[in-house]
C-alpha positions as CSV (number, residue, x, y, z in Angstrom):
1,M,9.4,15.4,13.5
2,V,12.4,13.6,12.1
3,V,11.7,10.6,14.4
4,F,8.1,10.4,13.0
5,Q,9.4,10.5,9.4
6,L,11.9,7.7,10.2
7,L,9.3,5.5,11.8
8,S,6.9,6.0,9.0
9,A,9.5,5.1,6.4
10,V,10.4,1.9,8.3
11,L,6.8,1.0,8.6
12,V,6.1,1.5,4.9
13,L,9.2,-0.5,3.9
14,S,8.2,-3.4,6.2
15,L,4.6,-3.4,4.9
16,D,6.0,-3.4,1.4
17,Q,8.2,-6.4,2.1
18,L,5.3,-8.2,3.7
19,F,2.9,-7.6,0.8
20,R,5.6,-8.5,-1.8
21,S,6.4,-11.8,0.0
22,R,2.8,-12.7,0.5
23,Y,1.0,-11.2,-2.5
24,G,3.6,-10.5,-5.1
25,A,3.6,-7.6,-7.5
26,L,-0.1,-6.9,-7.0
27,G,0.4,-6.3,-3.3
28,A,3.1,-3.7,-4.1
29,L,0.7,-2.1,-6.6
30,C,-2.0,-2.0,-4.0
31,L,0.2,-0.3,-1.5
32,L,1.4,2.1,-4.2
33,L,-2.1,3.1,-5.2
34,L,-3.3,3.5,-1.6
35,G,-0.2,5.6,-0.7
36,V,-0.6,7.9,-3.7
37,G,-4.3,8.2,-3.2
38,L,-3.9,9.2,0.4
39,R,-1.1,11.7,-0.2
40,A,-2.8,13.3,-3.3
41,R,-6.3,12.9,-1.8
42,S,-7.4,11.2,-5.0
43,T,-10.5,9.1,-4.7
44,A,-9.7,7.3,-8.0
45,C,-6.4,6.0,-6.7
46,L,-7.9,5.1,-3.4
47,S,-10.7,3.2,-5.1
48,A,-8.4,1.4,-7.4
49,G,-6.1,0.4,-4.5
50,A,-9.1,-0.8,-2.5
51,I,-10.3,-2.9,-5.4
52,V,-6.9,-4.5,-5.9
53,F,-6.8,-5.2,-2.2
54,L,-10.2,-6.8,-2.3
55,V,-9.2,-9.0,-5.3
56,L,-6.1,-10.1,-3.4
57,M,-8.0,-11.0,-0.3
58,A,-10.6,-12.9,-2.3
59,Q,-7.9,-15.1,-3.8
60,A,-6.3,-15.8,-0.4
């Protein structure tokens, strides 16, 4: 269990760095909204994160 938590933390941090370097603050906001939405099972946060992600992909 501890190994799984460590690997997930490393994965989240690396994804965060990738989004920040490529997409800036909106990329970090997108990851934050998606993460909070998944953990809280909130469709509003998931939808907002998905919309931010689509906006970022449309600009790229």
